MIGURO-103359 format. One record per residue (C-alpha): residue number from 1; residue in three letters; x, y, z. Coordinates in steps of 0.1 Angstrom, whole numbers, plus 2048, in hexadecimal, padded with zeros to 3 digits. Layout:
BEGIN
<r><nr>NUM</nr><rest>Ala</rest><px>X</px><py>Y</py><pz>Z</pz></r>
...
This chain:
BEGIN
<r><nr>1</nr><rest>Met</rest><px>38C</px><py>3B9</py><pz>327</pz></r>
<r><nr>2</nr><rest>Arg</rest><px>381</px><py>3D5</py><pz>33D</pz></r>
<r><nr>3</nr><rest>Lys</rest><px>399</px><py>3CA</py><pz>359</pz></r>
<r><nr>4</nr><rest>Val</rest><px>3B6</px><py>3CA</py><pz>340</pz></r>
<r><nr>5</nr><rest>Leu</rest><px>3AD</px><py>3ED</py><pz>334</pz></r>
<r><nr>6</nr><rest>Glu</rest><px>3AB</px><py>3F9</py><pz>358</pz></r>
<r><nr>7</nr><rest>Asn</rest><px>3CD</px><py>3EA</py><pz>360</pz></r>
<r><nr>8</nr><rest>Arg</rest><px>3DC</px><py>3F9</py><pz>340</pz></r>
<r><nr>9</nr><rest>Ser</rest><px>3CC</px><py>41B</py><pz>348</pz></r>
<r><nr>10</nr><rest>Leu</rest><px>3DA</px><py>41A</py><pz>36C</pz></r>
<r><nr>11</nr><rest>Ser</rest><px>3FD</px><py>410</py><pz>35F</pz></r>
<r><nr>12</nr><rest>Asp</rest><px>3FD</px><py>42D</py><pz>346</pz></r>
<r><nr>13</nr><rest>Glu</rest><px>3F1</px><py>445</py><pz>361</pz></r>
<r><nr>14</nr><rest>Glu</rest><px>40E</px><py>43A</py><pz>377</pz></r>
<r><nr>15</nr><rest>Arg</rest><px>426</px><py>43D</py><pz>35A</pz></r>
<r><nr>16</nr><rest>Met</rest><px>418</px><py>460</py><pz>353</pz></r>
<r><nr>17</nr><rest>Asp</rest><px>41D</px><py>46A</py><pz>377</pz></r>
<r><nr>18</nr><rest>Ala</rest><px>441</px><py>45E</py><pz>376</pz></r>
<r><nr>19</nr><rest>Leu</rest><px>447</px><py>471</py><pz>355</pz></r>
<r><nr>20</nr><rest>Glu</rest><px>438</px><py>490</py><pz>364</pz></r>
<r><nr>21</nr><rest>Asn</rest><px>450</px><py>48D</py><pz>382</pz></r>
<r><nr>22</nr><rest>Gln</rest><px>46D</px><py>488</py><pz>36B</pz></r>
<r><nr>23</nr><rest>Leu</rest><px>462</px><py>4A6</py><pz>356</pz></r>
<r><nr>24</nr><rest>Lys</rest><px>460</px><py>4BB</py><pz>376</pz></r>
<r><nr>25</nr><rest>Glu</rest><px>483</px><py>4B0</py><pz>380</pz></r>
<r><nr>26</nr><rest>Ala</rest><px>490</px><py>4B7</py><pz>35D</pz></r>
<r><nr>27</nr><rest>Arg</rest><px>481</px><py>4DA</py><pz>35D</pz></r>
<r><nr>28</nr><rest>Phe</rest><px>48F</px><py>4E0</py><pz>380</pz></r>
<r><nr>29</nr><rest>Leu</rest><px>4B2</px><py>4D5</py><pz>373</pz></r>
<r><nr>30</nr><rest>Ala</rest><px>4AD</px><py>4EC</py><pz>354</pz></r>
<r><nr>31</nr><rest>Glu</rest><px>4A4</px><py>509</py><pz>36A</pz></r>
<r><nr>32</nr><rest>Glu</rest><px>4C1</px><py>501</py><pz>381</pz></r>
<r><nr>33</nr><rest>Ala</rest><px>4D8</px><py>4FF</py><pz>363</pz></r>
<r><nr>34</nr><rest>Asp</rest><px>4CB</px><py>521</py><pz>356</pz></r>
<r><nr>35</nr><rest>Arg</rest><px>4CF</px><py>530</py><pz>379</pz></r>
<r><nr>36</nr><rest>Lys</rest><px>4F3</px><py>522</py><pz>37A</pz></r>
<r><nr>37</nr><rest>Tyr</rest><px>4F9</px><py>52F</py><pz>357</pz></r>
<r><nr>38</nr><rest>Asp</rest><px>4EC</px><py>552</py><pz>361</pz></r>
<r><nr>39</nr><rest>Glu</rest><px>502</px><py>552</py><pz>380</pz></r>
<r><nr>40</nr><rest>Val</rest><px>521</px><py>547</py><pz>36E</pz></r>
<r><nr>41</nr><rest>Ala</rest><px>51A</px><py>560</py><pz>352</pz></r>
<r><nr>42</nr><rest>Arg</rest><px>516</px><py>57C</py><pz>36D</pz></r>
<r><nr>43</nr><rest>Lys</rest><px>537</px><py>571</py><pz>37E</pz></r>
<r><nr>44</nr><rest>Leu</rest><px>548</px><py>570</py><pz>35D</pz></r>
<r><nr>45</nr><rest>Ala</rest><px>53D</px><py>593</py><pz>354</pz></r>
<r><nr>46</nr><rest>Met</rest><px>549</px><py>59F</py><pz>376</pz></r>
<r><nr>47</nr><rest>Val</rest><px>56B</px><py>58E</py><pz>372</pz></r>
<r><nr>48</nr><rest>Glu</rest><px>56E</px><py>59B</py><pz>34F</pz></r>
<r><nr>49</nr><rest>Ala</rest><px>566</px><py>5BE</py><pz>35C</pz></r>
<r><nr>50</nr><rest>Asp</rest><px>580</px><py>5BA</py><pz>378</pz></r>
<r><nr>51</nr><rest>Leu</rest><px>599</px><py>5AD</py><pz>35F</pz></r>
<r><nr>52</nr><rest>Glu</rest><px>593</px><py>5CA</py><pz>348</pz></r>
<r><nr>53</nr><rest>Arg</rest><px>597</px><py>5E3</py><pz>365</pz></r>
<r><nr>54</nr><rest>Ala</rest><px>5B7</px><py>5D1</py><pz>370</pz></r>
<r><nr>55</nr><rest>Glu</rest><px>5C5</px><py>5D2</py><pz>34D</pz></r>
<r><nr>56</nr><rest>Glu</rest><px>5BD</px><py>5F7</py><pz>34C</pz></r>
<r><nr>57</nr><rest>Arg</rest><px>5CE</px><py>5FD</py><pz>36D</pz></r>
<r><nr>58</nr><rest>Ala</rest><px>5EC</px><py>5E9</py><pz>361</pz></r>
<r><nr>59</nr><rest>Glu</rest><px>5EE</px><py>5FF</py><pz>342</pz></r>
<r><nr>60</nr><rest>Thr</rest><px>5F0</px><py>61F</py><pz>357</pz></r>
<r><nr>61</nr><rest>Gly</rest><px>615</px><py>618</py><pz>35E</pz></r>
<r><nr>62</nr><rest>Glu</rest><px>612</px><py>617</py><pz>383</pz></r>
<r><nr>63</nr><rest>Ser</rest><px>632</px><py>604</py><pz>38A</pz></r>
<r><nr>64</nr><rest>Lys</rest><px>62B</px><py>5FA</py><pz>3AE</pz></r>
<r><nr>65</nr><rest>Leu</rest><px>60B</px><py>5E8</py><pz>3A3</pz></r>
<r><nr>66</nr><rest>Thr</rest><px>619</px><py>5D8</py><pz>384</pz></r>
<r><nr>67</nr><rest>Val</rest><px>622</px><py>5B6</py><pz>395</pz></r>
<r><nr>68</nr><rest>Ser</rest><px>602</px><py>5B5</py><pz>3AA</pz></r>
<r><nr>69</nr><rest>Leu</rest><px>5ED</px><py>5BE</py><pz>38C</pz></r>
<r><nr>70</nr><rest>Ser</rest><px>5FE</px><py>5A3</py><pz>377</pz></r>
<r><nr>71</nr><rest>Val</rest><px>5F5</px><py>589</py><pz>391</pz></r>
<r><nr>72</nr><rest>Val</rest><px>5D2</px><py>597</py><pz>394</pz></r>
<r><nr>73</nr><rest>Val</rest><px>5CF</px><py>596</py><pz>36E</pz></r>
<r><nr>74</nr><rest>Trp</rest><px>5DC</px><py>572</py><pz>36D</pz></r>
<r><nr>75</nr><rest>Leu</rest><px>5C4</px><py>567</py><pz>389</pz></r>
<r><nr>76</nr><rest>Leu</rest><px>5A7</px><py>579</py><pz>378</pz></r>
<r><nr>77</nr><rest>Ala</rest><px>5AF</px><py>56A</py><pz>357</pz></r>
<r><nr>78</nr><rest>Arg</rest><px>5B1</px><py>547</py><pz>367</pz></r>
<r><nr>79</nr><rest>Lys</rest><px>590</px><py>54E</py><pz>378</pz></r>
<r><nr>80</nr><rest>Cys</rest><px>582</px><py>559</py><pz>357</pz></r>
<r><nr>81</nr><rest>Val</rest><px>58C</px><py>538</py><pz>347</pz></r>
<r><nr>82</nr><rest>Met</rest><px>57D</px><py>524</py><pz>363</pz></r>
<r><nr>83</nr><rest>Leu</rest><px>55D</px><py>537</py><pz>361</pz></r>
<r><nr>84</nr><rest>Glu</rest><px>55B</px><py>533</py><pz>33C</pz></r>
<r><nr>85</nr><rest>Asn</rest><px>55F</px><py>50D</py><pz>341</pz></r>
<r><nr>86</nr><rest>Asp</rest><px>544</px><py>50E</py><pz>35B</pz></r>
<r><nr>87</nr><rest>Leu</rest><px>52E</px><py>522</py><pz>344</pz></r>
<r><nr>88</nr><rest>Glu</rest><px>534</px><py>509</py><pz>328</pz></r>
<r><nr>89</nr><rest>Arg</rest><px>52B</px><py>4EC</py><pz>33F</pz></r>
<r><nr>90</nr><rest>Ala</rest><px>50C</px><py>4FE</py><pz>34B</pz></r>
<r><nr>91</nr><rest>Glu</rest><px>501</px><py>504</py><pz>326</pz></r>
<r><nr>92</nr><rest>Glu</rest><px>506</px><py>4DF</py><pz>31F</pz></r>
<r><nr>93</nr><rest>Arg</rest><px>4F1</px><py>4D5</py><pz>33E</pz></r>
<r><nr>94</nr><rest>Ala</rest><px>4D6</px><py>4EE</py><pz>334</pz></r>
<r><nr>95</nr><rest>Glu</rest><px>4D5</px><py>4E0</py><pz>310</pz></r>
<r><nr>96</nr><rest>Ala</rest><px>4D4</px><py>4BC</py><pz>31E</pz></r>
<r><nr>97</nr><rest>Ala</rest><px>4B8</px><py>4C5</py><pz>336</pz></r>
<r><nr>98</nr><rest>Glu</rest><px>4A4</px><py>4D7</py><pz>31A</pz></r>
<r><nr>99</nr><rest>Gly</rest><px>4A9</px><py>4B8</py><pz>304</pz></r>
<r><nr>100</nr><rest>Lys</rest><px>49C</px><py>4A2</py><pz>320</pz></r>
<r><nr>101</nr><rest>Ile</rest><px>47E</px><py>4B9</py><pz>325</pz></r>
<r><nr>102</nr><rest>Val</rest><px>475</px><py>4B6</py><pz>300</pz></r>
<r><nr>103</nr><rest>Glu</rest><px>479</px><py>490</py><pz>301</pz></r>
<r><nr>104</nr><rest>Leu</rest><px>464</px><py>48D</py><pz>321</pz></r>
<r><nr>105</nr><rest>Glu</rest><px>449</px><py>4A4</py><pz>313</pz></r>
<r><nr>106</nr><rest>Glu</rest><px>447</px><py>48F</py><pz>2F4</pz></r>
<r><nr>107</nr><rest>Glu</rest><px>445</px><py>46F</py><pz>308</pz></r>
<r><nr>108</nr><rest>Leu</rest><px>42B</px><py>47E</py><pz>31F</pz></r>
<r><nr>109</nr><rest>Arg</rest><px>417</px><py>488</py><pz>300</pz></r>
<r><nr>110</nr><rest>Val</rest><px>418</px><py>465</py><pz>2F3</pz></r>
<r><nr>111</nr><rest>Val</rest><px>40E</px><py>456</py><pz>314</pz></r>
<r><nr>112</nr><rest>Gly</rest><px>3F2</px><py>470</py><pz>317</pz></r>
<r><nr>113</nr><rest>Asn</rest><px>3E5</px><py>466</py><pz>2F4</pz></r>
<r><nr>114</nr><rest>Asn</rest><px>3E7</px><py>441</py><pz>2FE</pz></r>
<r><nr>115</nr><rest>Leu</rest><px>3D4</px><py>448</py><pz>31E</pz></r>
<r><nr>116</nr><rest>Lys</rest><px>3B9</px><py>45A</py><pz>30A</pz></r>
<r><nr>117</nr><rest>Ser</rest><px>3B7</px><py>43D</py><pz>2F2</pz></r>
<r><nr>118</nr><rest>Leu</rest><px>3B4</px><py>425</py><pz>30E</pz></r>
<r><nr>119</nr><rest>Glu</rest><px>399</px><py>43A</py><pz>31E</pz></r>
<r><nr>120</nr><rest>Val</rest><px>386</px><py>439</py><pz>2FD</pz></r>
<r><nr>121</nr><rest>Ser</rest><px>38B</px><py>413</py><pz>2FA</pz></r>
<r><nr>122</nr><rest>Glu</rest><px>37F</px><py>40F</py><pz>31D</pz></r>
<r><nr>123</nr><rest>Glu</rest><px>360</px><py>424</py><pz>316</pz></r>
<r><nr>124</nr><rest>Lys</rest><px>359</px><py>40F</py><pz>2F7</pz></r>
<r><nr>125</nr><rest>Ala</rest><px>35E</px><py>3EF</py><pz>30B</pz></r>
<r><nr>126</nr><rest>Asn</rest><px>346</px><py>3FB</py><pz>325</pz></r>
<r><nr>127</nr><rest>Gln</rest><px>32C</px><py>403</py><pz>30A</pz></r>
<r><nr>128</nr><rest>Arg</rest><px>330</px><py>3E1</py><pz>2FB</pz></r>
<r><nr>129</nr><rest>Glu</rest><px>32D</px><py>3D1</py><pz>31E</pz></r>
<r><nr>130</nr><rest>Glu</rest><px>30D</px><py>3E4</py><pz>324</pz></r>
<r><nr>131</nr><rest>Ala</rest><px>300</px><py>3DA</py><pz>301</pz></r>
<r><nr>132</nr><rest>Tyr</rest><px>309</px><py>3B5</py><pz>309</pz></r>
<r><nr>133</nr><rest>Lys</rest><px>2F7</px><py>3B7</py><pz>32B</pz></r>
<r><nr>134</nr><rest>Glu</rest><px>2D8</px><py>3C5</py><pz>31A</pz></r>
<r><nr>135</nr><rest>Gln</rest><px>2D9</px><py>3AA</py><pz>2FF</pz></r>
<r><nr>136</nr><rest>Ile</rest><px>2DD</px><py>38F</py><pz>319</pz></r>
<r><nr>137</nr><rest>Lys</rest><px>2C0</px><py>39D</py><pz>32D</pz></r>
<r><nr>138</nr><rest>Thr</rest><px>2AA</px><py>39E</py><pz>30D</pz></r>
<r><nr>139</nr><rest>Leu</rest><px>2B4</px><py>37A</py><pz>304</pz></r>
<r><nr>140</nr><rest>Thr</rest><px>2AD</px><py>36E</py><pz>327</pz></r>
<r><nr>141</nr><rest>Asn</rest><px>28A</px><py>37D</py><pz>326</pz></r>
<r><nr>142</nr><rest>Lys</rest><px>284</px><py>36D</py><pz>304</pz></r>
<r><nr>143</nr><rest>Leu</rest><px>291</px><py>34B</py><pz>312</pz></r>
<r><nr>144</nr><rest>Lys</rest><px>279</px><py>34E</py><pz>330</pz></r>
<r><nr>145</nr><rest>Ala</rest><px>25C</px><py>356</py><pz>319</pz></r>
<r><nr>146</nr><rest>Ala</rest><px>265</px><py>339</py><pz>302</pz></r>
<r><nr>147</nr><rest>Glu</rest><px>268</px><py>322</py><pz>321</pz></r>
<r><nr>148</nr><rest>Ala</rest><px>246</px><py>32E</py><pz>32D</pz></r>
<r><nr>149</nr><rest>Arg</rest><px>236</px><py>327</py><pz>30B</pz></r>
<r><nr>150</nr><rest>Ala</rest><px>246</px><py>305</py><pz>309</pz></r>
<r><nr>151</nr><rest>Glu</rest><px>239</px><py>2FC</py><pz>32C</pz></r>
<r><nr>152</nr><rest>Phe</rest><px>216</px><py>308</py><pz>322</pz></r>
<r><nr>153</nr><rest>Ala</rest><px>218</px><py>2F4</py><pz>302</pz></r>
<r><nr>154</nr><rest>Glu</rest><px>223</px><py>2D5</py><pz>316</pz></r>
<r><nr>155</nr><rest>Arg</rest><px>205</px><py>2D9</py><pz>32E</pz></r>
<r><nr>156</nr><rest>Ser</rest><px>1EE</px><py>2DD</py><pz>310</pz></r>
<r><nr>157</nr><rest>Val</rest><px>1FC</px><py>2BE</py><pz>2FF</pz></r>
<r><nr>158</nr><rest>Gln</rest><px>1F7</px><py>2AA</py><pz>320</pz></r>
<r><nr>159</nr><rest>Lys</rest><px>1D3</px><py>2B6</py><pz>322</pz></r>
<r><nr>160</nr><rest>Leu</rest><px>1CD</px><py>2AD</py><pz>2FD</pz></r>
<r><nr>161</nr><rest>Gln</rest><px>1DD</px><py>28B</py><pz>302</pz></r>
<r><nr>162</nr><rest>Lys</rest><px>1C6</px><py>284</py><pz>320</pz></r>
<r><nr>163</nr><rest>Glu</rest><px>1A8</px><py>28E</py><pz>30B</pz></r>
<r><nr>164</nr><rest>Val</rest><px>1B4</px><py>278</py><pz>2EE</pz></r>
<r><nr>165</nr><rest>Asp</rest><px>1B9</px><py>25B</py><pz>307</pz></r>
<r><nr>166</nr><rest>Arg</rest><px>196</px><py>261</py><pz>315</pz></r>
<r><nr>167</nr><rest>Leu</rest><px>186</px><py>262</py><pz>2F2</pz></r>
<r><nr>168</nr><rest>Glu</rest><px>199</px><py>242</py><pz>2E8</pz></r>
<r><nr>169</nr><rest>Asp</rest><px>18B</px><py>231</py><pz>307</pz></r>
<r><nr>170</nr><rest>Asp</rest><px>168</px><py>23D</py><pz>2FF</pz></r>
<r><nr>171</nr><rest>Leu</rest><px>16D</px><py>231</py><pz>2DB</pz></r>
<r><nr>172</nr><rest>Val</rest><px>177</px><py>20E</py><pz>2E7</pz></r>
<r><nr>173</nr><rest>Ala</rest><px>159</px><py>20D</py><pz>2FF</pz></r>
<r><nr>174</nr><rest>Glu</rest><px>141</px><py>218</py><pz>2E3</pz></r>
<r><nr>175</nr><rest>Lys</rest><px>14F</px><py>1FD</py><pz>2CC</pz></r>
<r><nr>176</nr><rest>Asp</rest><px>14A</px><py>1E3</py><pz>2E8</pz></r>
<r><nr>177</nr><rest>Lys</rest><px>127</px><py>1EF</py><pz>2ED</pz></r>
<r><nr>178</nr><rest>Ser</rest><px>121</px><py>1EE</py><pz>2C7</pz></r>
<r><nr>179</nr><rest>Arg</rest><px>12E</px><py>1CA</py><pz>2C5</pz></r>
<r><nr>180</nr><rest>Met</rest><px>118</px><py>1C0</py><pz>2E2</pz></r>
<r><nr>181</nr><rest>Leu</rest><px>0FA</px><py>1D1</py><pz>2D2</pz></r>
<r><nr>182</nr><rest>Gln</rest><px>101</px><py>1C0</py><pz>2B1</pz></r>
<r><nr>183</nr><rest>Ala</rest><px>104</px><py>19F</py><pz>2C2</pz></r>
<r><nr>184</nr><rest>Asp</rest><px>0E3</px><py>1A4</py><pz>2D4</pz></r>
<r><nr>185</nr><rest>Met</rest><px>0D2</px><py>1AE</py><pz>2B3</pz></r>
<r><nr>186</nr><rest>Glu</rest><px>0E0</px><py>190</py><pz>2A1</pz></r>
<r><nr>187</nr><rest>Ala</rest><px>0D4</px><py>17A</py><pz>2BE</pz></r>
<r><nr>188</nr><rest>Thr</rest><px>0B2</px><py>18A</py><pz>2BE</pz></r>
<r><nr>189</nr><rest>Leu</rest><px>0B0</px><py>186</py><pz>298</pz></r>
<r><nr>190</nr><rest>Gln</rest><px>0B9</px><py>161</py><pz>29B</pz></r>
<r><nr>191</nr><rest>Asp</rest><px>09E</px><py>15C</py><pz>2B5</pz></r>
<r><nr>192</nr><rest>Ile</rest><px>085</px><py>16B</py><pz>29E</pz></r>
<r><nr>193</nr><rest>Gln</rest><px>08F</px><py>155</py><pz>281</pz></r>
<r><nr>194</nr><rest>Asn</rest><px>08D</px><py>136</py><pz>297</pz></r>
<r><nr>195</nr><rest>Met</rest><px>069</px><py>13C</py><pz>2A1</pz></r>
């Protein structure tokens, strides 16, 4: 049980490390997307300013610059559209990265809670293991004491049995003596009667 908990704890720690790495990567991507967004927004503002100035110059009626300014305006307008597209894509990447960050943070929180739960379970398992060891030690001591008492009782029984056997032998001997004495007395009494 403890080994399983340790394996699960190690697996969750590895998963947490992987999630943290993914979270760092997602945050990096989000920061990169924000940086790209800021850069595109800055360029867009510059282009819009250039476009506005070009339009103002075009409106002054300077004939020799009319064609050139028209081309510049067209190029700037095209660049503006391209930058707006880049800006839109940067915003989408930033939103996706932020969503991934939220998702990873939630998964990381769940894994962290699972790891804490496993640590609590492991601690409880360790406590139960210690309690079982203590109980086994107590029961082992009781068993040894019971075996010692049983061994002492067996020796006492053997001693008592020897004493019983000795007393029975003495009883048989005394009975034999009593019969012999009885026989002698009867013989003596018979001799007296025959006189």
